C-alpha positions in Angstrom: -18.6 -72.4 63.1 -21.3 -72.2 65.1 -19.9 -69.2 66.8 -19.2 -67.6 63.8 -21.5 -65.2 61.6 -21.2 -65.8 58.0 -22.0 -65.0 54.3 -24.4 -66.7 52.7 -21.5 -67.9 49.7 -18.9 -68.7 51.9 -18.0 -72.1 52.1 -16.8 -74.0 54.8 -13.5 -73.7 53.7 -13.5 -70.3 53.7 -15.2 -70.4 56.8 -12.6 -72.4 58.8 -9.6 -70.1 56.8 -11.7 -67.2 58.3 -11.7 -68.3 61.8 -8.1 -69.2 62.0 -7.3 -66.1 61.1 -9.2 -64.5 63.7 -8.0 -66.8 66.2 -4.4 -66.5 64.9 -5.0 -62.4 65.5 -6.4 -63.1 68.4 -3.7 -65.1 69.8 -0.5 -62.9 68.5 -1.7 -59.2 68.1 -4.5 -59.3 70.5 -7.0 -57.9 67.7 -10.4 -59.9 67.9 -12.9 -59.7 65.0 -15.7 -60.5 67.3 -19.2 -58.8 68.3 -21.7 -58.9 70.9 -25.1 -59.9 70.3 -26.3 -56.6 69.7 -24.0 -55.7 66.6 -21.1 -54.2 68.6 -17.4 -55.0 68.0 -15.5 -56.8 71.0 -14.1 -53.5 73.1 -10.5 -53.3 74.4 -12.1 -54.0 77.8 -13.4 -57.6 76.8 -10.0 -58.2 75.2 -7.8 -57.0 78.6 -10.1 -59.8 80.3 -9.1 -62.9 78.1 -6.0 -65.3 77.8 -5.2 -65.1 74.3 -2.8 -68.4 75.1 -6.5 -70.1 75.9 -9.0 -71.8 73.2 -10.5 -68.8 71.7 -14.5 -70.7 71.1 -15.1 -71.3 75.1 -14.1 -67.3 76.1 -16.3 -65.9 73.4 -19.0 -68.0 74.4 -19.0 -66.9 77.7 -19.0 -63.5 77.2 -21.9 -64.1 73.9 -19.8 -63.1 71.5 -19.9 -64.1 67.9 -16.9 -64.4 65.6 -17.3 -61.9 62.5 -16.6 -64.5 60.1 -18.7 -62.5 57.6 -16.5 -59.8 57.9 -12.9 -61.3 56.5 -12.8 -62.1 53.1 -10.1 -63.6 50.7 -7.3 -61.4 49.0 -5.0 -63.7 47.5 -3.4 -67.0 47.3 -0.4 -68.2 47.9 1.3 -71.1 46.4 4.7 -72.1 47.3 7.3 -72.6 44.7 8.3 -76.2 43.2 11.7 -75.9 44.5 11.4 -75.9 48.0 11.3 -79.1 50.2 7.8 -77.9 52.3 5.6 -76.2 50.5 2.2 -74.6 51.4 -1.2 -73.2 49.9 -1.7 -70.5 51.6 -5.0 -67.9 51.6 -3.8 -64.5 52.5 -7.4 -62.8 53.8 -8.3 -58.9 54.7 -10.7 -57.5 57.2 -11.2 -54.1 58.7 -9.6 -53.9 61.9 -12.3 -52.8 64.9 -12.3 -49.6 65.8 -10.6 -49.2 69.4 -8.7 -52.1 69.7 -5.0 -51.7 70.0 -2.8 -54.3 68.6 0.1 -55.6 71.2 2.4 -58.3 69.3 3.2 -61.4 71.6 6.8 -61.1 71.5 6.8 -65.3 70.2 5.6 -64.9 66.8 4.8 -61.0 65.9 7.3 -58.5 67.2 6.7 -54.7 66.5 3.3 -54.3 64.9 3.3 -51.2 63.4 0.5 -49.8 61.0 2.2 -49.1 57.7 0.5 -48.2 54.1 1.5 -50.6 51.6 3.1 -47.9 49.2 5.1 -46.8 52.4 6.2 -50.5 53.2 7.1 -51.2 49.7 9.2 -47.8 49.8 11.2 -48.7 53.1 11.6 -52.4 52.1 13.4 -51.0 48.8 15.4 -48.6 50.9 16.8 -51.9 52.8 14.6 -51.0 56.1 12.2 -53.6 55.9 12.3 -56.9 55.7 9.4 -59.0 53.8 9.3 -62.0 51.7 8.0 -62.3 48.1 4.4 -63.0 48.6 4.2 -60.3 50.9 6.2 -57.8 48.4 4.3 -59.0 46.3 0.7 -58.6 47.5 1.0 -55.3 48.6 1.7 -54.3 45.1 -1.6 -55.3 44.2 -3.1 -53.4 47.9 -1.6 -50.4 46.9 -3.7 -49.6 43.8 -6.8 -49.9 45.9 -7.1 -46.3 47.2 -8.9 -47.3 50.6 -9.6 -50.2 52.7 -13.6 -49.9 51.1 -12.3 -50.0 48.0 -10.3 -53.5 48.9 -13.3 -54.8 50.8 -15.5 -54.8 47.6 -13.0 -56.2 45.2 -13.0 -58.6 47.4 -16.5 -59.5 47.9 -17.5 -59.7 44.0 -17.0 -63.5 44.9 -15.1 -66.1 47.4 -12.5 -66.2 44.5 -9.0 -64.6 45.9 -8.1 -61.6 43.5 -5.1 -63.7 42.1 -3.5 -66.6 42.3 -0.1 -67.4 42.6 2.2 -70.5 42.5 5.7 -68.3 41.1 8.7 -69.8 39.4 12.4 -68.9 40.2 15.4 -68.1 37.9 18.5 -66.8 37.9 19.0 -63.2 37.1 22.2 -61.2 37.6 23.5 -64.3 39.3 21.1 -64.1 42.1 17.4 -65.6 42.9 14.9 -63.9 41.6 11.2 -64.9 41.5 8.2 -64.0 38.8 4.9 -64.6 39.2 2.4 -65.9 36.2 1.7 -62.8 34.5 5.3 -61.7 34.2 7.8 -62.2 31.2 9.8 -64.8 31.8 7.2 -67.0 33.7 6.4 -69.1 30.4 10.0 -70.0 29.4 10.7 -71.2 33.4 7.6 -73.6 32.6 9.2 -75.0 29.6 13.2 -75.1 30.9 12.6 -75.7 34.7 9.1 -77.6 34.9 9.9 -78.8 38.6 11.0 -75.7 39.5 14.8 -76.0 39.2 16.7 -73.1 40.2 19.5 -73.5 37.1 17.8 -70.7 34.3 19.5 -67.9 33.7 17.3 -65.3 32.1 19.9 -62.5 31.8 19.5 -61.5 27.9 23.1 -61.8 26.3 24.3 -62.7 22.6 27.7 -64.5 23.3 26.7 -68.0 23.5 22.8 -69.7 22.7 20.7 -70.6 25.6 19.3 -74.3 25.8 15.5 -74.3 25.8 14.7 -78.2 24.9 17.4 -81.0 24.4 16.7 -80.1 21.4 16.1 -76.0 20.9 18.7 -73.6 21.4 18.0 -69.5 21.5 20.8 -67.3 20.2 19.8 -63.6 20.8 21.3 -61.2 18.5 23.1 -58.3 19.4 20.5 -55.5 17.5 18.2 -54.5 21.1 16.1 -51.5 20.3 12.7 -49.8 20.5 11.7 -52.3 17.8 13.5 -55.4 18.6 13.6 -55.5 22.2 16.4 -57.2 23.9 17.4 -58.7 20.2 16.6 -60.6 17.7 16.1 -64.1 18.4 17.6 -66.9 15.7 16.7 -70.6 16.6 18.6 -73.5 16.4 16.3 -77.0 16.2 17.7 -80.5 16.3 20.3 -82.1 17.9 24.0 -83.6 16.5 22.6 -87.0 15.3 20.5 -85.1 13.2 21.6 -81.7 12.1 20.1 -78.3 12.6 17.4 -76.0 11.2 18.3 -72.7 11.9 15.5 -70.0 12.0 15.6 -66.3 11.7 19.3 -65.9 11.3 18.8 -62.4 12.4 21.1 -59.6 10.6 24.4 -59.8 8.8 26.0 -60.1 11.9 29.2 -61.7 11.6 30.0 -62.5 15.2 26.5 -63.5 15.3 26.1 -65.9 12.3 29.4 -67.4 13.8 28.4 -68.2 17.3 25.2 -69.5 15.5 27.0 -71.4 13.4 29.4 -72.9 15.8 26.5 -73.9 18.4 25.1 -76.3 15.4 28.7 -77.8 14.8 28.6 -76.3 11.5 25.9 -78.9 10.1 23.2 -76.3 9.4 20.8 -78.2 7.2 18.0 -75.3 6.4 17.6 -72.2 7.1 14.0 -70.9 7.2 13.0 -66.7 7.8 10.2 -66.5 9.2 9.4 -63.3 7.3 11.9 -60.4 5.4 12.2 -57.7 8.0 16.0 -56.8 8.2 16.3 -58.2 11.8 15.7 -61.7 10.4 16.2 -62.7 7.2 20.0 -60.7 5.9 21.7 -63.2 7.9 20.7 -66.1 5.5 23.0 -65.8 2.9 26.2 -65.2 4.6 25.4 -68.1 7.1 24.5 -70.6 4.0 28.0 -69.0 2.9 29.8 -69.6 6.0 28.7 -73.5 5.7 29.9 -73.8 2.2 33.4 -72.8 3.1 33.9 -75.0 5.5 32.5 -77.8 3.8 29.8 -78.6 4.6 26.7 -78.7 2.2 25.0 -76.0 1.0 22.0 -75.4 3.1 19.4 -74.2 1.4 17.4 -70.6 2.3 13.3 -71.5 2.7 10.7 -68.7 3.4 7.9 -67.1 1.6 9.4 -64.0 -1.4 8.1 -60.7 -0.2 5.7 -59.4 -1.7 5.7 -56.3 -3.9 4.3 -54.1 -1.3 7.3 -55.0 0.9 10.0 -51.7 1.9 13.4 -52.2 -0.4 15.3 -53.3 2.6 12.6 -56.5 3.1 13.4 -57.7 -0.6 13.8 -61.1 -0.1 14.0 -64.5 -2.6 14.4 -67.7 -1.1 16.3 -70.3 -2.6 13.2 -72.9 -2.0 9.4 -71.2 -1.5 7.6 -72.8 1.2 3.8 -74.0 1.1 1.2 -73.9 3.8 1.6 -77.4 6.0 5.1 -78.5 4.2 7.0 -80.7 6.7 10.8 -79.8 7.2 12.3 -83.1 8.7 15.3 -83.7 10.4 15.3 -87.4 10.7 17.8 -89.8 13.2 18.4 -93.6 12.2 19.7 -95.6 15.1 19.4 -99.3 16.8 18.4 -99.8 20.6 19.6 -103.3 21.4 18.5 -105.3 18.3 15.5 -102.8 17.5 15.8 -100.6 14.8 14.2 -96.6 15.2 13.6 -93.7 13.3 13.2 -90.5 15.0 13.9 -87.0 14.2 12.8 -83.1 14.6 9.8 -81.9 12.4 8.2 -78.2 11.3 5.1 -77.6 10.0 4.9 -74.7 8.3 2.2 -72.2 8.7 1.9 -69.2 6.4 0.5 -66.5 8.5 0.3 -63.2 6.9 -0.5 -59.7 8.9 2.9 -58.2 10.4 4.2 -58.7 6.9 2.8 -59.9 3.7 5.3 -63.0 3.2 5.4 -64.3 7.4 4.9 -67.6 8.6 4.9 -69.5 11.2 6.6 -73.1 12.2 5.1 -75.6 14.5 7.6 -78.3 16.0 5.2 -81.3 16.1 6.6 -83.6 18.4 7.6 -81.2 21.1 4.5 -78.8 20.9 6.2 -75.7 19.6 5.2 -72.9 18.1 7.9 -70.4 16.6 6.0 -67.8 16.2 8.3 -65.1 14.4 7.2 -61.5 14.6 3.2 -62.7 15.1 2.9 -63.0 18.4 5.3 -61.1 20.6 6.3 -61.7 24.8 5.9 -57.9 26.1 4.7 -56.0 23.4 2.4 -56.3 20.3 3.7 -56.2 16.9 3.6 -53.5 14.5 1.1 -53.9 11.6 2.5 -51.4 8.7 0.1 -51.3 5.4 0.7 -51.5 2.5 3.1 -55.1 3.6 1.2 -55.1 7.2 -2.8 -56.0 6.8 -4.7 -56.0 10.0 -7.2 -58.3 8.7 -5.1 -61.2 7.5 -3.0 -60.1 11.0 -6.3 -61.5 13.3 -7.4 -64.0 10.5 -3.8 -65.4 11.2 -4.1 -65.4 14.9 -7.2 -67.4 15.0 -5.7 -69.9 12.7 -2.4 -70.0 15.3 -4.8 -70.7 18.1 -6.4 -73.7 16.4 -3.4 -75.0 15.1 -2.4 -74.9 19.2 -5.5 -76.7 20.0 -4.7 -79.2 17.4 -1.3 -80.3 17.6 -1.2 -79.8 21.8 0.8 -76.5 21.7 1.9 -75.7 24.9 4.2 -72.9 24.4 5.0 -70.2 21.8 9.0 -69.1 20.9 8.5 -65.6 19.7 11.5 -63.9 17.9 11.5 -61.1 20.2 11.4 -62.2 23.9 11.1 -64.8 26.5 9.8 -68.5 25.7 5.4 -67.8 26.6 3.1 -70.4 27.7 2.4 -73.3 30.5 1.5 -76.7 30.8 -2.3 -76.4 30.7 -3.9 -73.6 28.5 -1.3 -70.4 28.8 -0.6 -70.6 24.8 -4.5 -70.3 23.9 -4.7 -67.7 26.8 -1.5 -65.5 25.0 -3.8 -65.7 21.9 -6.6 -64.6 23.6 -5.0 -61.5 25.1 -3.4 -60.3 22.3 -6.3 -60.8 20.0 -9.0 -58.9 22.9 -6.0 -56.2 23.1 -5.7 -55.8 19.2 -10.0 -55.7 19.1 -10.0 -53.1 22.2 -7.4 -51.0 20.5 -9.9 -50.8 17.6 -12.5 -50.0 19.6 -10.7 -47.1 20.4 -9.6 -46.1 16.9 -13.7 -46.7 15.9 -14.6 -43.9 18.6 -11.9 -41.8 17.9 -13.1 -42.0 13.9 -16.7 -41.3 15.1 -15.6 -38.7 17.3 -13.8 -36.6 15.4 -15.2 -37.8 11.7 -13.0 -35.0 9.8 -9.8 -36.1 12.1 -6.2 -36.7 10.6 -4.4 -39.8 11.6 -2.6 -37.3 13.8 -5.9 -36.5 15.0 -7.0 -39.8 16.3 -3.5 -41.3 17.3 -3.3 -38.8 20.5 -7.1 -40.7 21.3 -6.5 -43.9 20.5 -2.6 -44.1 22.0 -2.8 -41.5 24.7 -1.4 -44.7 27.0 1.5 -45.2 25.0 4.5 -43.1 25.1 4.6 -40.3 22.8 8.2 -41.1 21.2 6.5 -44.4 20.2 3.6 -42.6 18.4 5.4 -42.4 14.8 5.6 -46.5 15.2 1.8 -46.6 16.6 1.0 -44.6 14.1 1.6 -47.4 11.1 -0.7 -50.0 13.1 -3.7 -46.9 13.5 -3.3 -47.0 9.7 -4.2 -50.8 9.5 -6.9 -50.8 12.3 -8.7 -48.1 10.2 -8.3 -49.6 6.4 -10.0 -52.6 8.5 -12.3 -51.0 10.1 -13.2 -49.3 6.6 -13.2 -52.6 4.8 -16.2 -53.7 7.4 -18.3 -50.8 6.3 -20.8 -52.5 4.6 
């Protein structure tokens, strides 16, 4: 450290990392980030007189060279995934290469060095002519978003923290191993299903068989993929053979899907709950109920909230039993362990959450800290709020309620009606809700700006300004949420 130039904010750890990077760059490539007393970079002539295999500090001292650790910044931090036998915590560092120095590989640890732009390296990798490992690929994907070296260094100089930190998780996709970072859609599901990093979970969307998320939670995705449903509607079974099952969102009245759902529960479905009555969620409830009765099983009641007068005709719904706020739906198991009797089971707490639909509700599985979010919180998209049955004020209020309940009940994972599970062992579920609310309010700020810029404008005029980042083919759907934002803004006027 005594031979280094350092930034005032550079910690001892970051200084050590910078020195290690300078040493390795010199040893492996013959690039030396060091300056003379007058500020000049070490020249190629200086480097040619040095031995890359000998200790660097003494050679720099004898030439009055100071290591330019102050020019080295932390770009990223990569932590090896949990499935690998050896794990590393690795900083990826960046610095501007000194002018006039020529990289030469040591032919021991580095071979065939080449200058290449991030985008070109990624294109060559995609073509199969440039091998790179996962962290390198993802780091270059971030780097290619910067136009210049100056832009990269400015971003890294904001503070001493990396621009991103990642400990990726692995899964099977199309039968092959695939890894995912924290911001990617499958990451939360992998944290739920394979917390220790086992590479056993298949991420391929299919409707042929249920996917076990926990021992007592199965997901079966209906074969109704589309722009509004994503990979399809997720039907869930909560329970186990000893308790029977609660079916959540049986989905559309698709006979094959309902048969698979029935068989996954062994025919023992005790309750059918609909989070709301849209056509991709509730029409399967009565056929599933009939299927259970036809097999001489007890008739499972259909539970939920009745559709409001504002609902579209296709969303009309009257449950067998109307659920109430904080009502508990329980599956109980009794047994003996040795001489000790026990009672256990699975309990869902009902949370009415109007907003996406007037009769929307969510469910918290209390024993496992899971939130079944229906269409209120989705993975990979924001739900449509379609007035008059949808209401943006109600939606945001319900979102705040769900956040508070996640804190109260120690909820770590969110299971949506469309897309993979979300969350993680820390506060990731809360972050999902916070980011969703921030996104909604940011969109609303654009709505307000458009209305102020064009006070006599129409919805179509504002739509082009507010949703310019959304493909035009989706504008008819976006227009419905725009209406909800406009109604909310008007309701907030004094």
